[in-house]
C-alpha positions in Angstrom: -0.2 -21.7 2.3 3.0 -21.7 1.5 5.6 -19.6 3.5 5.5 -16.2 2.2 9.2 -14.9 2.4 12.1 -17.0 0.5 13.7 -19.4 2.8 17.1 -19.5 1.7 19.7 -22.5 2.2 22.4 -22.7 4.6 24.7 -23.3 1.3 23.7 -19.6 -0.4 24.1 -17.7 3.1 27.3 -15.7 3.6 25.4 -12.9 5.3 22.8 -12.6 7.9 20.4 -10.4 9.9 19.3 -7.3 9.6 18.4 -3.8 8.3 19.2 -1.4 10.9 22.5 -1.9 12.3 24.6 0.9 14.9 27.9 0.6 16.2 29.4 3.7 17.6 33.0 3.2 18.1 34.8 3.8 21.8 37.5 6.7 21.5 35.6 9.1 18.7 35.3 11.9 20.7 37.5 13.0 23.9 36.2 11.0 26.9 34.9 12.9 30.1 36.0 13.1 33.1 36.1 10.8 36.2 33.2 9.1 37.0 31.6 9.9 33.4 34.5 8.2 31.6 32.1 4.8 31.3 28.7 5.4 29.7 25.9 4.2 31.9 23.8 3.0 29.1 24.8 2.7 25.2 23.0 0.9 22.4 25.8 -0.6 20.4 24.0 -2.6 18.6 20.2 -3.1 17.4 19.0 -5.6 14.6 15.3 -6.2 12.8 14.9 -8.3 10.1 11.7 -6.6 8.8 11.6 -5.7 5.3 14.5 -8.5 4.2 13.8 -10.8 1.8 16.8 -13.2 2.5 19.9 -13.0 4.8 22.2 -12.7 2.9 24.0 -9.8 1.7 24.0 -8.4 5.4 27.4 -6.7 6.4 27.3 -8.4 9.4 27.3 -12.4 9.4 30.3 -14.4 10.2 28.8 -18.0 9.5 25.8 -20.3 9.9 25.1 -24.0 10.2 22.3 -26.1 10.1 18.5 -24.8 8.6 18.7 -21.2 9.3 16.1 -19.5 7.2 14.0 -15.9 6.9 10.6 -16.3 7.1 7.5 -13.6 7.5 5.7 -14.1 10.9 2.2 -12.8 10.9 2.1 -11.9 14.7 4.7 -9.2 14.5 4.3 -8.4 11.0 7.8 -8.7 10.0 10.7 -11.1 8.8 12.0 -13.0 11.4 15.1 -15.4 11.7 14.5 -19.1 11.9 16.6 -21.6 13.9 15.2 -24.8 13.0 17.6 -25.7 14.4 21.0 -24.0 13.6 22.9 -20.8 14.2 23.5 -16.9 12.9 26.8 -15.6 14.1 27.6 -12.5 13.9 30.2 -9.8 15.0 29.9 -9.3 18.9 29.3 -5.5 19.4 30.4 -6.0 22.7 34.0 -6.5 21.3 36.4 -4.5 23.5 33.8 -2.3 25.1 34.4 -1.1 28.3 31.8 -2.5 30.8 31.6 -0.8 33.9 28.2 -2.0 35.2 28.1 -5.1 32.2 25.8 -5.4 29.6 22.2 -6.0 28.1 20.6 -8.0 25.5 17.4 -7.8 24.2 15.1 -9.4 21.7 11.8 -11.6 20.8 11.9 -14.8 21.6 9.7 -17.4 19.8 10.8 -21.3 21.1 9.2 -24.6 20.6 9.2 -25.7 24.1 10.4 -29.2 23.6 13.7 -28.7 25.9 14.2 -26.2 28.8 18.7 -25.7 27.9 18.0 -24.5 24.4 20.5 -22.1 23.7 19.5 -18.7 22.7 22.3 -16.6 22.2 26.3 -17.6 22.6 29.1 -14.8 23.3 31.6 -16.8 22.4 36.0 -16.6 22.8 37.6 -19.4 21.9 36.7 -22.4 24.6 35.2 -20.0 26.7 31.6 -19.4 26.4 28.7 -17.6 27.9 25.4 -19.0 26.6 21.9 -17.5 27.2 19.1 -20.5 27.9 15.4 -21.1 27.7 15.2 -21.9 30.7 16.5 -18.0 31.8 20.1 -19.5 32.8 23.2 -18.5 31.8 26.1 -21.5 30.9 29.6 -20.8 30.7 32.7 -19.3 32.1 32.0 -19.0 36.1 28.2 -18.4 36.3 26.0 -21.2 37.3 24.0 -22.9 34.9 21.0 -25.2 36.7 18.2 -27.6 36.1 14.8 -25.6 35.3 11.8 -25.7 33.1 11.6 -23.2 30.7 10.6 -19.8 31.4 8.9 -19.3 27.9 5.5 -20.3 26.3 5.9 -22.6 23.7 5.1 -21.4 20.3 4.4 -18.0 21.8 6.2 -15.0 20.6 7.6 -13.2 24.0 9.8 -10.1 24.7 13.2 -11.1 26.5 15.8 -8.9 28.3 18.4 -9.6 29.8 20.8 -7.6 31.9 24.4 -9.5 32.7 26.6 -7.5 35.8 29.4 -7.6 37.6 28.0 -10.3 40.3 23.9 -11.0 39.5 22.3 -11.2 36.0 18.7 -10.5 35.8 16.5 -11.7 33.4 12.6 -10.2 32.2 10.4 -11.8 30.0 7.1 -9.2 29.0 8.6 -6.8 31.7 8.0 -9.4 34.3 11.6 -10.5 36.0 11.9 -13.9 36.0 15.4 -14.6 37.3 18.1 -12.9 39.7 21.2 -15.4 39.4 24.5 -14.2 41.5 27.9 -15.0 40.1 30.2 -17.8 41.4 33.2 -16.2 43.2 35.4 -16.5 40.2 33.0 -15.3 37.5 34.8 -14.2 33.9 31.5 -13.3 32.4 32.2 -9.5 32.2 35.9 -10.2 30.3 34.0 -13.4 28.1 31.5 -10.4 27.2 33.9 -7.9 26.0 36.4 -9.8 25.0 34.6 -12.5 22.5 35.0 -11.9 18.8 31.3 -13.5 17.9 28.0 -13.0 19.2 25.9 -16.6 17.9 22.1 -16.9 17.7 20.9 -20.3 18.2 22.4 -23.6 18.8 23.1 -27.2 16.4 21.1 -29.3 19.4 18.1 -26.9 19.7 14.7 -27.1 18.8 12.7 -24.6 16.8 13.6 -20.8 17.6 12.5 -18.0 16.3 14.4 -14.6 16.9 13.5 -11.1 16.3 14.4 -7.1 16.9 17.6 -8.1 18.7 19.5 -5.2 20.6 23.0 -5.2 22.4 23.4 -2.2 24.9 26.4 -1.5 27.5 26.0 -1.5 31.1 22.6 -1.0 32.5 19.2 -2.2 30.5 16.5 1.1 31.1 13.1 0.3 31.6 12.4 1.1 28.5 14.4 -1.7 27.1 13.0 -3.8 29.5 9.4 -3.0 28.2 7.9 -5.3 26.0 7.9 -3.2 22.6 4.9 -2.3 21.1 4.2 -4.1 17.4 4.3 -2.2 14.8 1.3 -2.5 12.7 1.3 1.1 10.9 0.5 0.0 7.3 -3.3 1.3 6.4 -5.0 -0.6 3.6 -6.9 1.8 1.1 -10.0 1.3 0.5 -11.0 -0.9 -2.9 -13.3 0.7 -5.8 -15.0 -2.8 -6.1 -14.6 -6.0 -3.2 -16.6 -9.0 -3.3 -15.9 -11.7 -0.8 -18.3 -13.5 -2.1 -21.1 -14.2 1.3 -23.6 -12.2 -1.2 -23.8 -12.8 -4.9 -25.6 -9.7 -5.8 -24.5 -8.8 -9.1 -22.8 -11.9 -9.8 -23.2 -14.3 -13.1 -22.4 -17.6 -13.5 -21.5 -18.6 -17.1 -21.7 -22.4 -17.6 -20.9 -24.7 -14.7 -19.3 -23.0 -11.6 -21.2 -22.5 -8.2 -20.5 -21.1 -5.0 -19.0 -23.5 -2.3 -18.4 -23.3 1.8 -14.3 -24.2 1.7 -13.4 -26.3 4.3 -10.9 -23.8 5.7 -13.3 -21.5 7.4 -10.6 -18.4 6.8 -12.2 -18.5 3.4 -15.9 -18.9 3.9 -17.8 -19.0 0.9 -16.1 -18.9 -2.5 -17.0 -19.2 -6.0 -15.5 -22.9 -7.8 -15.3 -23.0 -11.0 -15.6 -25.9 -13.3 -12.7 -27.2 -15.7 -14.8 -27.0 -19.5 -14.2 -29.4 -22.4 -13.8 -26.1 -24.4 -12.6 -22.8 -24.3 -14.7 -19.6 -23.1 -17.1 -21.9 -21.3 -17.2 -21.5 -17.6 -16.4 -18.3 -15.7 -18.0 -15.9 -13.0 -19.4 -13.0 -14.8 -18.6 -9.8 -12.4 -20.4 -6.2 -13.1 -19.5 -3.8 -15.3 -17.6 -0.7 -14.6 -15.8 -2.4 -11.8 -12.5 -1.6 -13.8 -13.8 2.3 -14.9 -11.9 4.4 -11.7 -8.8 5.0 -12.5 -8.7 7.5 -14.7 -7.6 10.2 -12.0 -5.1 8.1 -10.3 -3.8 6.3 -13.8 -3.1 3.7 -11.4 -4.9 0.5 -10.4 -4.0 -3.1 -8.6 -6.3 -6.2 -9.4 -6.2 -8.7 -6.9 -7.8 -11.7 -5.0 -7.0 -15.2 -3.9 -7.0 -18.6 -6.0 -6.7 -22.3 -5.2 -6.5 -25.3 -7.8 -7.4 -27.7 -5.1 -10.2 -29.2 -7.8 -8.4 -28.4 -10.7 -6.7 -31.0 -10.8 -2.7 -31.5 -11.3 -0.8 -28.4 -13.3 -0.7 -29.8 -16.7 -4.6 -29.5 -16.6 -4.3 -25.7 -16.6 -0.7 -24.8 -18.2 -2.4 -22.4 -19.8 -5.8 -21.7 -18.3 -6.6 -17.6 -18.1 -7.9 -16.3 -14.3 -9.3 -13.3 -15.6 -10.1 -11.7 -18.8 -12.2 -8.3 -19.7 -13.8 -7.5 -23.2 -16.0 -5.1 -24.7 -18.4 -8.0 -24.7 -19.6 -11.5 -24.7 -17.2 -13.6 -26.9 -18.2 -14.4 -30.6 -18.5 -17.7 -32.2 -15.0 -17.3 -33.4 -14.0 -16.2 -29.7 -12.7 -12.6 -28.6 -10.3 -12.3 -31.5 -11.7 -9.5 -32.6 -13.2 -8.4 -29.7 -11.7 -5.2 -28.7 -10.8 -4.1 -25.8 -9.1 -6.5 -23.4 -7.7 -7.4 -21.0 -5.9 -10.9 -19.8 -4.6 -12.1 -16.8 -3.1 -15.7 -16.9 -2.5 -18.5 -14.6 0.8 -19.0 -15.1 2.2 -15.3 -14.4 1.6 -13.6 -17.4 -0.9 -10.7 -19.1 -2.1 -9.3 -22.2 -3.4 -6.2 -22.6 -4.9 -4.1 -25.5 -7.1 -1.3 -24.9 -6.5 2.3 -26.6 -2.8 0.9 -27.1 -1.2 -2.7 -26.3 1.2 -4.0 -24.4 2.2 -7.9 -24.5 4.3 -7.6 -21.3 7.5 -9.1 -23.4 10.7 -10.5 -21.9 12.8 -7.8 -23.2 10.3 -4.9 -21.3 11.1 -7.5 -17.7 13.1 -5.9 -15.3 15.1 -9.6 -15.6 15.5 -9.7 -19.2 12.9 -12.8 -19.1 9.6 -13.8 -18.1 9.2 -16.1 -15.6 6.5 -19.1 -15.7 5.1 -20.4 -13.2 3.7 -23.4 -14.4 6.4 -26.0 -15.3 4.6 -27.6 -18.1 4.8 -24.8 -20.7 6.5 -24.9 -23.9 9.3 -23.1 -24.7 10.7 -23.5 -27.9 15.1 -24.0 -28.0 15.3 -20.7 -29.6 13.3 -19.0 -27.0 15.1 -21.1 -23.9 16.9 -17.6 -22.9 13.6 -15.6 -22.4 11.8 -17.9 -20.4 12.2 -19.3 -16.9 10.4 -22.1 -15.6 9.9 -21.4 -12.0 7.9 -23.9 -11.1 3.9 -24.8 -10.3 2.9 -22.5 -8.0 -0.6 -23.7 -7.5 0.4 -27.4 -7.3 0.5 -27.9 -3.7 -3.5 -27.5 -4.2 -3.6 -24.6 -0.9 -4.7 -21.1 -1.1 -2.7 -18.4 -2.5 -2.8 -14.7 -3.4 -2.5 -13.2 -6.7 -1.8 -9.8 -7.5 -1.4 -7.4 -10.5 -0.1 -3.2 -10.5 -0.6 -1.4 -12.8 0.9 2.1 -13.7 1.9 4.4 -16.7 5.6 3.0 -16.2 5.4 0.1 -14.5 3.4 -3.6 -14.4 4.4 -5.9 -11.6 2.3 -9.2 -10.8 2.7 -10.9 -7.5 2.4 -14.5 -6.1 1.9 -14.7 -2.9 3.4 -11.2 -1.5 6.7 -11.9 -4.0 7.1 -10.0 -6.9 7.4 -12.8 -9.4 7.3 -10.5 -13.1 8.1 -7.2 -13.5 8.0 -5.1 -16.6 9.1 -1.5 -17.2 7.4 0.5 -19.9 8.1 3.6 -22.0 4.3 4.2 -23.2 5.6 3.5 -26.8 4.0 1.2 -29.1 3.5 -2.5 -27.6 4.3 -0.5 -24.5 1.4 1.0 -23.1 -1.1 0.2 -20.7 -2.8 4.0 -20.7 -5.7 2.9 -22.1 -6.6 0.7 -18.8 -7.1 3.9 -17.2 -8.3 6.2 -19.6 -11.0 3.6 -21.1 -11.2 1.4 -18.1 -15.1 1.9 -18.2 -14.9 0.3 -22.1 -14.4 -3.1 -20.1 -18.2 -4.3 -20.2 -17.9 -8.3 -20.1 -15.4 -9.0 -17.4 -14.7 -12.3 -16.2 -13.2 -14.1 -13.4 -11.9 -18.2 -13.8 -12.0 -18.4 -17.6 -12.8 -16.9 -21.4 -9.4 -16.9 -22.9 -8.2 -14.3 -25.2 -8.4 -14.2 -29.2 -9.3 -17.8 -30.2 -7.0 -19.6 -28.3 -7.8 -22.8 -27.7 -7.3 -22.8 -24.0 -10.0 -24.6 -21.5 -11.3 -23.0 -18.2 -10.0 -24.8 -15.0 -11.5 -25.5 -12.4 -10.0 -22.8 -9.9 -11.4 -21.7 -6.6 -11.5 -17.9 -6.3 -12.2 -15.6 -3.1 -12.3 -12.0 -2.0 -11.7 -10.6 -5.5 -10.8 -6.9 -5.0 -9.9 -3.8 -7.5 -8.2 -1.0 -6.2 -7.7 2.7 -8.2 -4.0 2.6 -7.3 -0.8 0.3 -7.0 -0.9 -1.5 -3.4 2.8 -1.9 -2.1 4.6 -4.6 -0.7 3.5 -3.9 2.8 0.0 -3.6 1.7 0.0 -7.2 0.0 2.0 -8.6 3.1 -1.0 -7.1 5.5 -3.8 -8.5 3.3 -1.9 -11.9 3.4 -1.3 -12.1 6.7 -4.9 -10.2 7.8 -6.5 -13.7 5.7 -4.2 -16.4 7.0 -3.1 -15.1 10.5 -6.3 -14.1 10.9 -7.5 -14.3 15.0 -11.5 -15.2 15.4 -12.8 -12.3 17.9 -15.6 -12.9 19.9 -18.3 -10.7 20.1 -18.2 -8.4 22.9 -21.4 -7.9 25.1 -21.1 -4.3 25.3 -19.5 -2.0 23.5 -19.3 2.2 23.4 -17.0 3.6 21.1 -18.5 7.5 22.3 -20.1 8.4 19.4 -23.4 8.4 20.8 -23.9 9.6 24.6 -26.7 7.6 25.3 -26.6 5.4 28.3 -23.4 7.5 30.0 -23.3 10.1 32.7 -20.7 12.6 33.5 -19.9 13.1 36.5 -17.6 16.0 37.8 -15.7 18.2 34.9 -15.2 15.3 31.5 -16.3 15.9 28.2 -16.7 14.2 24.6 -14.6 15.7 22.1 -14.1 15.0 18.4 -10.5 14.0 17.5 -10.4 14.1 14.2 -8.8 10.6 14.0 -9.5 7.1 13.9 -10.8 7.4 17.6 -13.0 9.8 16.5 -15.2 10.8 19.7 -13.3 10.2 23.0 -14.4 11.0 26.8 -11.6 13.4 27.6 -12.1 13.0 31.9 -11.8 15.5 34.5 -9.1 16.0 36.9 -7.8 17.8 40.4 -9.7 16.0 43.2 -11.2 12.0 44.5 -13.9 10.7 43.4 -15.5 13.5 41.6 -14.5 12.8 37.9 -15.4 10.1 35.9 -17.5 8.7 33.4 -20.8 6.7 34.6 -21.3 3.5 32.5 -24.3 1.2 32.7 -25.1 -0.6 36.0 -25.4 -3.9 34.3 -22.3 -4.5 32.7 -21.0 -6.8 35.3 -23.2 -9.4 35.4 -22.7 -11.4 31.9 -20.1 -13.9 33.4 -22.3 -16.0 36.1 -21.9 -19.3 33.7 -18.4 -18.6 31.9 -16.5 -17.4 34.6 -14.8 -15.3 32.6 -14.6 -11.9 32.0 -12.1 -9.2 30.1 -12.2 -6.0 29.6 -10.6 -3.3 27.2 -10.3 0.1 26.7 -8.1 3.1 24.9 -6.3 5.6 27.0 -4.0 8.5 26.9 -2.3 10.6 29.1 -2.4 13.9 26.9 -3.7 15.9 28.8 -3.3 14.5 32.2 0.5 16.1 33.0 3.2 14.9 34.0 3.8 11.2 35.0 3.9 12.0 38.8 0.2 13.5 38.5 -1.5 10.3 37.7 1.3 8.2 39.1 -1.6 5.7 41.3 -4.6 7.4 39.3 -7.4 4.7 39.3 -8.7 4.1 35.4 -11.6 1.6 36.0 -13.6 1.2 38.9 -16.9 -0.8 40.4 -19.2 -0.4 43.4 -22.4 -1.1 45.0 -23.4 2.5 45.1 -21.6 5.9 44.6 -19.0 7.4 47.4 -20.1 8.9 50.6 -18.5 11.1 52.2 -15.8 11.4 50.2 -15.8 7.3 50.3 -16.4 4.1 48.5 -17.3 0.4 50.1 -17.4 -2.8 48.7 -18.5 -4.7 46.4 -15.6 -3.3 44.8 -13.6 -4.3 41.4 -10.4 -1.9 40.8 -8.3 -1.7 38.0 -5.4 0.8 39.1 -3.5 2.3 35.7 0.0 1.3 37.7 -1.4 -2.3 36.3 -2.2 -3.7 39.9 -6.2 -5.0 40.6 -8.3 -5.5 44.0 -11.3 -7.3 43.9 -13.8 -7.4 46.7 -17.0 -8.8 45.8 -18.3 -12.1 47.7 -14.6 -12.9 48.4 -11.7 -10.7 47.8 -8.1 -10.9 46.6 -5.7 -7.9 46.5 -3.4 -9.8 44.0 -0.3 -9.8 46.2 3.1 -10.0 45.1 3.2 -13.2 46.6 -0.1 -14.1 44.2 2.1 -12.4 41.2 3.7 -15.7 38.7 6.7 -13.4 38.4 7.3 -13.4 42.2 6.3 -9.3 42.5 4.0 -6.8 40.8 5.5 -5.0 38.3 4.6 -1.3 39.0 3.6 0.2 35.9 4.6 4.2 37.1 7.7 6.4 37.7 10.2 5.2 35.0 7.8 3.0 33.7 4.9 5.0 33.1 3.1 3.4 29.9 1.3 6.6 29.0 4.2 9.0 29.2 4.4 9.8 25.5 1.2 11.1 25.5 0.1 8.4 22.6 -3.0 6.2 22.5 -2.4 2.8 24.6 -4.5 -0.4 25.2 -5.5 -1.7 28.4 -6.9 -4.9 29.3 -8.0 -7.0 31.6 -9.0 -10.5 31.5 -10.1 -12.8 34.8 -10.4 -16.5 34.3 -11.3 -18.8 36.6 -9.1 -17.8 39.8 -6.6 -16.4 37.0 -6.0 -12.5 36.2 -3.8 -10.7 34.0 -3.4 -7.1 32.9 -2.2 -6.0 29.8 -0.8 -3.0 28.6 -0.4 -2.5 24.4 -1.5 -6.0 24.2 2.0 -7.2 26.3 1.7 -9.1 29.8 2.0 -6.5 32.5 1.0 -8.4 35.5 -0.7 -12.2 36.4 -1.6 -13.4 39.1 -3.3 -17.0 40.6 -5.4 -16.9 43.8 -5.7 -20.2 45.7 -9.2 -20.4 45.5 -9.8 -20.1 49.6 -8.2 -17.0 51.5 -8.3 -15.4 48.0 -10.8 -15.9 45.3 -12.3 -13.6 42.3 -14.9 -15.5 41.6 -17.5 -13.8 43.4 -17.0 -11.6 40.7 -18.7 -13.3 38.4 -21.3 -15.0 40.7 -22.3 -11.6 41.8 -20.9 -8.9 39.6 -24.4 -7.6 39.3 -24.4 -6.6 42.4 -21.4 -3.8 41.1 -24.0 -1.4 39.4 -22.1 1.6 40.0 -19.4 1.4 37.3 -17.2 4.4 36.5 -14.3 4.7 33.6 -11.7 7.3 34.3 -11.7 7.7 38.5 -13.9 7.4 41.4 -10.6 5.7 43.7 -11.0 3.1 46.2 -11.6 3.5 50.0 -10.7 6.9 51.2 -7.5 6.8 49.2 -6.4 10.4 48.2 -5.5 9.6 44.6 -7.0 12.3 42.6 -9.0 11.7 39.4 -6.5 11.6 36.1 -7.4 13.8 33.0 -6.9 10.3 31.1 -8.6 10.7 27.5 -10.4 7.4 27.0 -12.4 5.6 23.6 -13.7 2.4 22.6 -14.5 0.3 25.6 -15.7 -3.2 25.6 -16.6 -6.4 27.5 -16.5 -9.9 26.9 -17.5 -13.0 28.9 -14.8 -14.9 27.5 -11.0 -14.7 28.2 -9.0 -13.0 25.5 -6.0 -14.5 24.4 -2.5 -12.2 23.6 -3.7 -13.0 20.0 -7.0 -11.6 20.2 -6.4 -8.5 21.9 -4.0 -7.7 19.4 -6.5 -8.4 16.6 -8.8 -5.6 18.7 -6.0 -3.2 18.9 -5.7 -3.7 15.4 -8.2 -1.8 14.6 -6.8 1.4 15.3 -3.5 0.6 14.0 
């Protein structure tokens, strides 16, 4: 699959970075008095590549070197800066800023891990530089560099936050403290930050590095700055009026020599393989009648599908071949010459319509003043050279690509791999009318995928492969098409949960205390709202065998949605339990072992045929991060996703798909494997409350939804994919 966003070569880069930039000049307002003269926290620059098509044109770039590109990333659902290797230099937002306590820099980072001392960013003031390296250390004026391993997991997106103070700097990755380093006695780090003209991203001797969502702040980073941001995936796809992924062939008729095959790429599965014909209008797939009849009210339409030329030969074998044709009836002996209505979509990026009016989508109607051709074998007469542009063979690599065409009454757009490739503006007059497609779409009774060229033209059907054919009764946006492409290409296989409950049914569940099921009227539907105000009183009792499925795999993952909308202020639930399991119900307001405890604040405890308390010394970061008080991950009252993943002697807690804490047990003094071997002993399984031992922590009024159990260790990508059901 080709990269979905245009790569910009260095020679044409005169500008870089981003969609959003903010800079507040000092002195714009009267300075406050005394100690308030320097603010403790101010965002001077915030940059995201999301939505950009090239790096050119951004107003704050100084220069680039090496191989700097803009690419789309399916994990962050955004365009990102790729330096492979190379640099992108921008004006320093901290120039002349008054840094009382220092400064902070945050960003998403993805490193290939080939070197431990790759430069991620550098403040440069003449010969004086301060560089942050992938080993988590600073290199530069008065700062200690060191030989250490990279703090980043190779080829994995992680969120970096660097707090550079006057005497030390701290480094956080995915919200966890990784390094605290004291400066040399004569450090000039802060001076370099505030005197540097430029902030340089990347390095010319690096391995591959990708960056996104860069922020620069004065003085102290806040807990919100350090916390891993939630990835925004809020694009909701409309429902198609017709969709076929060819896993079922009901309603389909093969005309000629095509067949259904299983593609070698398992992301595509069963596809339609057309066969190249020796004569026109011979081989194609006949789709159901009526699939183009749903746009009379919306007066909009999108037709989209995946296509591959892997078995179609070289581009000159399908120069003029059609992708799709729709007519009132089957072709006659003289072809489709007199067979109105007609809609044909050509593989080279052109189209034609004749239904209650007509449009040939001419160069004069194209917003570029010319039509773009995506098969370089197309013949263009010398007299028409200015009206047509040959722009490459988009199917030549024989990979899967996405085609879409969107229709409104005034504009028609062809999208190839999510990019606009031809766009025509129409006035609705003669030769510029597509309204019949909406009003009379039901007249298309003979609808063909893969062949059946228009009129009596002599263009053979091509041996293309097709998948995921869809028709929508509205115009899809660029964001819609990006999501379609990335759901397919970057699809993550989610293992099947052995237990899942979305609380649409209450069967097998018992409410203890004052909880209730409520209908939220949104994507979550019916959820459990817990009661609050006492210990070991309010919770939802789940089936008693849910922890008995990991004896062979020695792996367990549990995930569910939670919000604190009705739980009060943060200090009312700062010690609250979230998911608890025991051998029996509490007695005399006290629980004992066996026990498995998942606390709201992101820590765990196991006491089941062996025990572990997941202490600071067991945490891979050297200390537990407690996600309460100023780090309260539920404070906004919105839905958030909690996941605990246990694998052998390793345990992880993820909050909203980002790693919150990770521990390793020694397997001797501290062990969690009894949770796998003896998990069946934990028969009293509670969601929302029932704190451990006799601790005095009240059950909280959380809302909870869609709890799932897997006997596998989910990866971060799989957790994000699970979360996408509601995003």
